[in-house]
C-alpha positions as CSV (number, residue, x, y, z in Angstrom):
1,M,99.1,105.7,107.1
2,T,101.4,108.0,105.1
3,K,104.9,107.1,103.9
4,A,106.4,109.2,106.7
5,E,104.3,107.4,109.3
6,L,105.3,104.0,107.8
7,V,109.0,105.0,107.9
8,E,108.6,106.1,111.6
9,A,106.9,102.8,112.4
10,M,109.6,100.8,110.6
11,A,112.3,102.7,112.5
12,D,110.6,102.1,115.9
13,R,110.1,98.4,115.3
14,S,113.4,97.5,113.7
15,G,115.9,99.5,115.6
16,L,117.0,101.4,112.5
17,N,117.2,105.1,112.5
18,R,114.7,107.1,110.3
19,A,117.2,107.5,107.4
20,Q,117.9,103.8,107.3
21,A,114.2,102.9,107.5
22,K,113.4,105.4,104.7
23,E,116.2,103.9,102.6
24,A,114.9,100.4,103.2
25,L,111.4,101.4,102.2
26,D,112.6,103.2,99.1
27,A,114.6,100.1,98.1
28,F,111.5,97.9,98.6
29,I,109.3,100.2,96.5
30,S,111.9,100.5,93.8
31,S,112.4,96.7,93.6
32,V,108.7,96.0,93.5
33,S,108.2,98.6,90.8
34,T,111.0,97.3,88.7
35,S,109.7,93.7,88.9
36,L,106.1,94.7,88.1
37,K,107.3,96.8,85.1
38,A,109.1,93.7,83.8
39,G,105.8,91.8,84.1
40,K,106.9,89.7,87.1
41,E,104.7,89.0,90.1
42,V,106.1,89.9,93.5
43,R,105.2,87.5,96.3
44,V,105.8,88.3,100.0
45,V,104.9,85.0,101.8
46,G,102.4,85.6,104.6
47,F,101.6,89.1,103.4
48,G,100.4,89.0,99.8
49,S,101.3,89.3,96.1
50,F,101.6,92.2,93.7
51,V,100.4,91.1,90.3
52,P,101.0,93.1,87.1
53,I,97.9,93.5,84.9
54,K,97.8,94.6,81.3
55,R,94.7,96.5,80.3
56,P,94.1,96.5,76.5
57,A,93.0,99.6,74.6
58,G,89.3,100.1,74.2
59,T,86.5,102.5,74.6
60,A,85.2,104.1,77.8
61,R,82.3,106.4,78.5
62,N,82.5,109.7,80.2
63,P,79.8,109.4,82.9
64,R,79.1,113.1,83.1
65,T,78.5,113.7,79.3
66,G,77.9,110.2,78.1
67,E,80.5,110.7,75.4
68,T,82.6,107.7,74.4
69,V,86.3,108.1,74.4
70,R,89.3,105.9,73.3
71,R,91.3,104.5,76.2
72,K,95.0,103.7,75.6
73,A,96.5,100.3,76.6
74,S,98.1,100.5,80.0
75,Q,99.6,98.5,82.8
76,T,98.5,98.5,86.4
77,C,98.9,96.1,89.3
78,R,96.6,94.3,91.8
79,F,97.3,93.2,95.3
80,R,96.2,89.8,96.5
81,A,96.2,89.5,100.3
82,G,97.9,86.4,101.7
83,D,96.3,84.0,104.2
84,A,98.3,85.4,107.2
85,L,97.2,89.0,106.4
86,K,93.6,87.9,105.9
87,S,93.6,86.2,109.3
88,V,95.0,89.3,111.0
89,L,92.4,91.5,109.4
90,N,89.6,89.1,110.3
91,A,90.6,88.3,113.9
């Protein structure tokens, strides 16, 4: 599902027009991104949690050449599915 398809689905299910649904989705994405950047976990009960992860600097290997390269420290996030989402997926 693309962002445009998600906006369309949100508009259909919530009674909002497309512009309002896009604004709501953009606000959600912005809020989650800001919290993760600050190192805070974002929990949506029944859906799941977005957890910030700090990856330390280190070495990696180029699989094509076998050459080792230095990898900078970075931040990423992981998503942990909640119990309600898991039960929907496994029903």
